[in-house]
C-alpha positions in Angstrom: -16.4 50.7 -17.5 -14.5 47.6 -18.6 -11.1 49.0 -17.5 -12.4 49.7 -14.0 -13.6 46.1 -13.7 -10.2 44.8 -15.0 -8.3 46.9 -12.5 -10.7 45.8 -9.7 -10.1 42.2 -10.5 -6.3 42.8 -10.6 -6.4 44.5 -7.2 -8.3 41.5 -5.9 -6.0 39.0 -7.4 -2.9 40.8 -6.1 -4.4 41.1 -2.6 -5.3 37.4 -2.5 -1.9 36.3 -3.7 -0.1 38.6 -1.2 -2.3 37.1 1.6 -1.3 33.6 0.6 2.4 34.4 0.4 2.4 36.2 3.7 0.7 33.2 5.3 3.4 30.9 3.9 6.1 33.2 5.1 4.6 33.2 8.6 4.4 29.4 8.7 8.0 29.2 7.5 9.3 31.6 10.0 7.5 29.6 12.8 9.0 26.4 11.4 12.5 27.9 11.4 12.1 29.2 14.9 10.9 25.8 16.1 13.9 24.1 14.4 16.2 26.6 16.1 14.6 25.9 19.5 14.9 22.2 19.0 18.5 22.6 17.8 19.3 24.6 21.0 17.7 21.9 23.1 19.6 19.2 21.4 22.9 21.0 21.8 22.2 21.0 25.6 21.1 17.3 25.6 24.0 16.0 23.5 26.4 16.8 26.4 24.6 14.2 28.5 25.8 11.4 26.1 29.3 11.6 27.5 28.2 11.6 31.1 29.2 10.2 33.4 32.9 9.9 32.9 33.7 6.3 33.3 37.0 6.8 35.1 39.8 4.4 35.7 37.6 1.6 37.2 36.0 0.9 33.7 38.6 -0.9 31.7 38.7 -3.8 29.3 36.8 -4.8 26.2 33.3 -4.0 27.6 34.5 -0.5 28.5 36.0 0.0 25.1 32.8 -1.2 23.4 30.7 1.1 25.6 33.0 4.1 24.9 32.9 3.4 21.2 29.1 3.1 21.2 28.8 6.3 23.2 31.2 8.1 20.8 29.2 6.9 17.8 25.9 8.1 19.3 27.5 11.4 20.1 28.9 11.8 16.5 25.5 10.8 15.0 23.7 13.4 17.1 26.4 16.0 16.4 26.0 15.5 12.7 22.2 15.9 12.9 22.4 18.9 15.1 25.0 20.7 13.2 24.5 19.6 9.6 20.9 18.6 9.2 19.3 21.3 11.3 21.5 24.0 9.6 20.5 22.6 6.2 16.8 22.7 7.1 17.2 26.3 8.3 19.1 27.3 5.2 16.4 25.8 2.9 13.6 27.5 4.9 15.5 30.8 4.7 15.9 30.4 0.9 12.1 29.8 0.6 11.4 32.9 2.7 13.7 35.0 0.5 11.9 33.7 -2.6 8.5 34.4 -1.2 9.6 37.9 -0.1 10.8 38.6 -3.6 7.4 37.4 -4.9 5.7 39.7 -2.4 7.8 42.6 -3.5 6.8 41.9 -7.2 3.2 41.8 -6.2 3.6 45.1 -4.3 5.1 46.7 -7.5 2.2 45.3 -9.5 -0.2 46.7 -6.9 1.4 50.2 -7.3 1.2 50.0 -11.0 -2.5 49.0 -10.8 -3.0 51.9 -8.4 -1.4 54.3 -10.9 -3.6 52.8 -13.6 -6.6 53.6 -11.4 -5.5 57.2 -11.1 -4.9 57.5 -14.9 -8.3 55.9 -15.5 -10.0 58.4 -13.2 -8.2 61.3 -15.0 -9.1 59.8 -18.3 -12.8 59.5 -17.4 -12.9 63.1 -16.3 -11.2 64.2 -19.5 -13.5 62.1 -21.6 -16.5 63.6 -19.8 -15.2 67.1 -20.4 -14.5 66.4 -24.1 -18.0 65.0 -24.5 -19.5 68.1 -22.8 -17.6 70.4 -25.0 -18.6 68.5 -28.1 -22.2 68.5 -27.0 -21.9 72.3 -26.4 -20.5 72.7 -29.9 -23.3 70.6 -31.5 -25.9 72.7 -29.7 -24.4 75.9 -30.9 -23.6 74.9 -34.4 -26.6 72.8 -35.3 
């Protein structure tokens, strides 16, 4: 029947789209976890920029230039670790949320298609019963 074919195609399309979305979600979750791991490593490493303490023996213009360069390096790393990494994670989380919403919509569509399958099955049974009754009537009347 044509409706059965349409519903079969719909189930197939929904299943395919859900698989694609779930694959994207898995990759995004992995990317987010990788970024979190790298951020954690960087937070540990950034402390080394300020080591060793120069102490009182380092004084003068070269000491000041070195301290300023070290401070600038620390600040640049700090900005990347705290701003850029957090921004990447936020963007990934937003995409995951969007894909989860799409997955939910596809699940709803799948449920509706399943209900349509059930109605179609009932409809086919009812149509067969009606055809049988009409055939019985025809045999008896004609």
